[in-house]
N, C-alpha and C positions, 0 to 999 in steps of 0.2 A: 718513671722519673719523669713523663711528659707533667703528668698530676701535681709534680712537687714545683716545674718550673710555673705552671697555670696559676697554682697559689701563689709564686713570688709575684708575677705578674699583678693577681689581683691584690693585693696589697699595695699595687703604688699608690692607690687613694688613701692608704691608712695616714692619719692626722699626725701619729704620732714617726711618721717615717720621711714625711716631705720636706723635714729640714734636710735631712740625709740626700734625697732625692736632691736637690737646689746645691748640695755641698757637691753630690759628684757627676753634674750638669757641668756645673764650674770646676771643678778639678781635671773633668774630662778637656774641657775645652783649653786650660791651662797647660796640660801638660802636651797635647800635642802640638799647641804652638812652642814650647819652650823647645819641645822634640825637635819641630821642624826649624828651629833658629840653631841647636845644638848639633846636629846633624847637618845640614850646611856648613855651617861653619868647619867642621870636621872632613866631609869632602871636598871643601875648598882648601885646606890645610894639608892633609895629609895623603900619602898614598896608601889607598884600602887594599888594593889586590896587587899581586907581583907579574899576574898578566899583563904586558902593555897594553894589548887590545882591550881588552876588561877595563883597565882606568881610562882609558882614551873614551869607552861609551860611557861608563860614568862622568867624566869629564863635559861628554859632547850631550849627553841627557839634563844634565844641570838639576832644572827644579824638579823635572820626573824621579832623577834617581833620589833626590832628599825627597817628595813624598813615599819612595817605594820603602826606604828604611827606617821612615818616623813609622810609616804605617805598621812595618815589622817589629818595633821596639812598643808599638802604643799600649798594648794587651798587657805584658809586662809593668811596665810602669804605672797604667791606670790602677792594677788590680795590687800592687803595694801599695799605694797610697791610700786606697780603698781598704784594703788590708787593716789598716792601723785604725779603723772609725767600724768596724765592723759591731762592734759592741750592741749600738745604738738600732741595728739594724737587726740582729739577732733577737736582742730583748723584744721588740715590738712586736716580731713573730710568736717567739714564747708567747707573751700576755694574749695576744689573739687566738691561738689555733693550740696551745700546752698549758693553761693557764693552773694547771695544777701541778706544775714541777717549781719545784724549787729555787730560790735564786743562784743562779749558776756563780761558782767560785771567781769565774773571768778569766782572763787570759792579761796577765801583767803587760804592762806597757812594755818594759824592755825585751821580755820573751816573745812579745810579739815583732817588736820592730828587729830583732834577730830573726827571727826567722822569715820575716817579709823580704830583707836585705840579704837574706843568704837564697831564697828564689831567685831574688832580681837578679842577683849577682847569673846566678847560674841561669837563667833566661836570657838574657841580656847577650851572654858568651856564644848559646848555643845556638840563638838568632844568628848571631856573627856568621857562623861555622856553616849554617842553615844559606846562607846567599849564597854557598859556592851550587846549589840545588839549582839555581838560577839558570845553569846551564843547561839543567836538563827540565824543561817548563813545564811537561805534561806530569811531569814526577813531583815538583816543587811544592804544589799546593796540600799534596797526601802527606808529604813529610813535615810540613811546615804544621799544620794541624794537627798531626800524630804528635809530635816531638810538644806543642804547646799545650796540646790538651792534657796528655800526660802531667804534666809541671803544672796547668792550673787547676786540674782535679785535685790532687793534693795539696795544693796552697791551701786551697778554700776551705777541703775537706778538714785539712791540720788546725787552721784558725778557727775554724769553727766549733771542731771535737776537745780541743785542748780547754773549751771557756768547760770542758763540764766532768772531763775522765782525764785520767795519766797520759803521759806517749806512750806506754807500753799498750796501753788498752785501744789508744788510737788506731798505734799500728797493728791490732790484730782484726780492728772492725776495716778499718782501709784495705788489708791484705784479703780479706774474706769480701771486699766487694770492687775487688781492681777493675772487673771489666764494666760494673756497670760508671763505675767512677771514671773510668776513661771517656767512656761514651758523656758522660756530664761534662766531662773537661773539654774532648772538644768541643760539643756544644758552646761551651763557656767561651772560647778561640773564635767560634763561628760568630757570636755575637757581637765579641768586643770587636771583630772588623768591620761588623757591617755599619756604614755611616748613618748617622742619629739613633739606632739602637743603640749602639756601642757609649751614648752617653747616659743610659739607665741600666746598661747591664749589669755594671757590677751590685747592685742594688737586688736585681731580682736573681742573679746568682747565688749572692748571698742568700738570701731568703730561700732559694731553693735548697741549697746544701743544708739549711736548718732543719728543713723536712725529710731530705734523706737521711741524716744522721739520727733524728730522732726514731725514723722508721726502722733501720738497721740495728740500730742500738736495742730498739724494744725488740725485734725479733731474735737478736741475739740472747738478751735475759731470758725470753720466754722457752726457748730452747736448752737455756741452763736451769731454768725450774720447772 
């Protein structure tokens, strides 16, 4: 798994992937700024918490509360946006490391949009629910990274896998490696919450997921044969 992520990092210098890197950086910056404005407006105009003292704390903290909410939602939103453009990343990785592969059928734009929208909705809803764990500070990081790790690992894997195999085969492959995929997802969630690193993380993670998918698919085919 570390090898897959290191390969993803090494490909950042690939000429075929540079435009995606610049897009990723621009998207990450734009997403964070828009989330900041949207969350700030939401906190200023609505009552988020039923508990009076917690609502008072949010109002008192002001900009800090906005930053915290924005940071929680950032991984979900940036992953959704990059997910719609992962084809260029996957093709660059395959061209460099798996040149013998036939052209991928690709994931139809409509299907990709539906998949991304579904994950985005679930991740935002769950992250809003997870805010209750702020009442238990030592527990919150573990719950946050576990939940987002599971969802991010599954999202990136399915977007990569469905380019080349059907939903049923992708589901079987995902379940066969759910432990490793969970760890990869937690690593993804962690990378997406580290300043500066999160500007390039979507590209690195997508590339790493292509490597993991191809390795797992190769192992599955070898067992069948």
